N, C-alpha and C positions, 0 to 999 in steps of 0.2 A: 468509385469504390465505396462499398457500404461498410458499416461498422464491424460486421462479422469478419469480413476479409481483412480489415486492418488489425483486429485483435488476433486473428490466427497468424498473420504475418509477423506481428510482434512476438508472439509465443514461439514461432519457428526460429526467429532470430535469436531469442534468448537461449533456446535449446542448443543451437549451433555454437553460440559463444561458450556455454557451459561445457560442451563436449570438447571444444578446441583449446580452451584456456589453460588447462593443466600442462599440455604438451608445449604450448607456446611459452609459458612461464619457465618450463624446464629448459628449453632451448636458449632462453634469454637470461638465464641466471647470471647475475653479476653485470649484465650489460643493459638492463631495462632503461635506466635513466638516459644512457647514451642514445638508445634507439628511439625513445620518446622525443628527445631533442632533435634527432635527425628527421623524424616524420613531421614535427612541428615546423622545422625549417623548410622542408619540401612543400608543405601546404601553404606556408607564408609566401614562398617564392611564386607558387602558382597563383595565389590571390593577387599579388602585386602585378604579375604579368597580365592577368585577366583585367584588372582595374586599368592598366596602362594601355593595352592594345586589344581589349575585349570587344564584343559586339557594339556597334554604334560609333566606334572610333575610326577615324580615317588612317591613323598611323601614330607614330610617336609624336609627342608634342614638340613643337619647334621652340628654340631658345631665343632670347633677346628680342622678343616681339616680332620675329620674322613671320611672314605669312606665306602659305604655299601658293603656287601658281593658280590652282583651282579657286582658292578663296579670292585672289585678286581679280581673276576673270569674272567670277560671279558678282562681285561688287560693282565692276564696271558695267556689266549687263543690267544690273538693277538700276543703276543711275540713268541709263538710257530709257528704260521703260518703267516709270514709277507706278503705273497702274497694275503692273503684273504682280500677282500674288504668288509668293514663293512656296507657301505651305497651305494647302486647303484645310479648313477647319470643318469638322463634322460635329453637328449638334443633334440632340434628340428631336428637335423640331424639323430637321432635315430628313428624318427617317432613319437615323442611325442610333442604335442603342448597343452598348457594350454587352458581350455575352455574360450570362449569369449562370452560376452553378446551382 
C-alpha cells in the first residue's frame, strides 16, 4: 500500500464517521456510557480468549503441574534419541533470509 492509498482510506473513514456520528449519538442518548462499558467488556473478553487459546496454543493450560499425554510421550522419545533435533534452526548462512517489505 502506498501513501496515497493510506491517506485516501483515512479520509474516507473520517467522512463515514462524520456522517454516521449524529444518528448514532441520537440513538444512544442517555445510554452512551453503558454501551461503551459493554463494548470494552466484549473486546476484553475476546482478548483474554485469544491470549488463552489463540494461535500457537495446544489448548487450555493444565493446573497443578499436570502434563498432557503428548508432552509426556515427546519427552520419553527425546530421552531415547538425544541426537534428534526437535526444531530445525534457519540462519542467513543457510540461505534463509526473512521477507523484507
